[in-house]
C-alpha positions in Angstrom: 0.0 0.0 0.0 1.2 3.5 -0.8 1.9 5.8 2.2 -0.4 8.7 3.1 2.2 10.9 1.5 2.2 8.9 -1.7 -1.6 9.0 -1.8 -1.5 12.8 -1.2 0.8 13.1 -4.2 -1.8 11.2 -6.3 -4.9 12.9 -4.9 -3.9 16.6 -4.6 -3.5 17.3 -8.4 -6.9 15.7 -9.1 -8.7 17.8 -6.5 -6.9 21.0 -7.6 -7.6 20.2 -11.3 -11.3 20.5 -10.4 -10.5 24.0 -8.9 -11.0 22.8 -5.3 -8.7 22.9 -2.4 -7.2 19.6 -1.2 -7.6 19.8 2.6 -6.1 16.3 3.5 -6.7 12.6 3.6 -6.7 9.8 6.1 -6.9 6.0 5.9 -9.1 4.6 8.6 -8.8 0.8 9.2 -11.3 -0.9 11.4 -10.8 -4.6 11.4 -10.7 -5.7 7.8 -12.4 -2.6 6.5 -10.4 0.2 5.1 -11.8 3.7 4.3 -9.9 6.4 2.5 -11.3 9.7 3.5 -10.4 12.7 1.2 -11.3 16.1 2.5 -11.9 19.0 0.0 -12.6 22.7 0.6 -13.6 25.7 -1.4 -14.2 29.4 -0.7 -17.8 28.8 -2.0 -18.4 25.8 0.2 -18.6 22.2 -0.9 -21.6 20.8 -2.6 -22.5 17.1 -3.1 -21.7 17.6 -6.8 -18.1 18.6 -5.9 -17.7 15.4 -3.8 -19.2 13.3 -6.6 -16.8 14.8 -9.2 -13.7 14.2 -7.1 -14.9 10.7 -6.3 -15.4 9.8 -10.0 -12.0 11.2 -10.9 -10.2 9.5 -8.1 -11.9 6.2 -8.7 -10.7 6.3 -12.3 -7.2 7.2 -11.3 -7.1 4.5 -8.6 -8.4 1.9 -11.1 -5.3 2.6 -13.2 -2.7 3.3 -10.4 -4.0 0.7 -7.9 -2.4 2.5 -4.9 -4.2 0.6 -2.2 -3.9 -3.1 -1.6 -7.2 -4.9 -1.2 -10.8 -3.6 -0.9 -11.5 -0.2 0.5 -14.2 2.5 0.6 -13.5 5.9 -0.8 -15.2 8.8 0.9 -15.0 12.4 -0.3 -16.3 15.3 1.9 -15.8 18.7 3.3 -13.7 18.9 6.5 -16.9 19.9 8.4 -17.2 21.7 11.7 -14.8 19.4 13.5 -12.3 19.7 10.7 -9.2 17.6 10.9 -5.9 19.4 10.8 -3.0 18.0 8.8 -0.4 20.7 8.1 1.2 23.6 9.9 -0.6 26.2 7.8 -4.0 24.6 8.7 -3.1 24.7 12.4 -2.1 28.4 12.0 -5.5 29.3 10.6 -7.1 28.1 13.8 -5.0 29.6 16.5 -7.2 30.5 19.4 -9.6 27.7 18.8 -10.1 24.6 21.0 -8.5 21.5 19.5 -8.2 17.8 20.2 -4.9 16.2 19.4 -3.9 12.6 19.6 -0.2 11.7 19.4 1.3 8.5 17.9 3.2 8.0 21.1 3.1 9.5 24.6 4.6 12.9 25.4 5.0 13.7 29.0 3.0 10.7 29.9 0.0 11.4 27.7 -1.2 10.9 24.1 -4.4 12.9 24.2 -4.6 16.7 24.5 -7.6 19.0 24.4 -7.1 22.7 24.9 -6.5 26.1 23.2 -4.3 26.1 20.2 -2.0 29.0 21.0 0.4 29.0 18.1 2.5 27.3 15.5 6.3 27.6 15.2 8.1 25.9 12.4 6.8 22.3 12.5 5.4 22.4 16.1 2.0 23.3 17.5 1.6 24.9 20.9 -1.5 23.9 22.9 -2.5 25.1 26.4 -4.2 22.4 28.5 -5.3 23.3 32.0 -2.9 26.2 32.1 0.1 24.1 31.0 1.7 24.8 27.6 2.7 21.8 25.5 4.9 22.1 22.3 4.1 19.2 20.1 5.9 18.3 16.8 3.3 18.1 14.0 5.0 14.9 12.7 4.1 13.1 16.0 0.4 14.0 15.7 -1.8 11.0 14.7 -5.0 13.0 14.6 -6.0 16.6 15.3 -9.5 18.2 15.1 -11.1 21.5 15.8 -13.7 21.2 18.7 -16.8 23.0 17.3 -18.4 25.7 19.3 -22.2 25.7 19.4 
């Protein structure tokens, strides 16, 4: 199977070719089931037709390139209110917001953080949890999401 980075290199040009913004992707494995989630964005918002167009193009590309071993489900959607964060620039857009971050391995005895995103420096995010500031390398982040405000 191609790495997430390899998939990104295949997916990004397809999304951008449809004049949409590639937000990110994730491969979710639950038991034997694999789901490739591709997130797209646009200043005008994302319509069902946008998701369908990206899905059709990616399905055609994946039929030829065959980047994923075995069966999988392809999902294309907007990032939504609890949008996942993948890159430093995305984290920087949401400084001041509450985020949930899960690390690949423990840092100072914990893997899960929920607090205020207070900044981004180089390839590190700064999050304040219960008055304590943590500086986390983006490369160690397994999953990060905005916590929506209602």
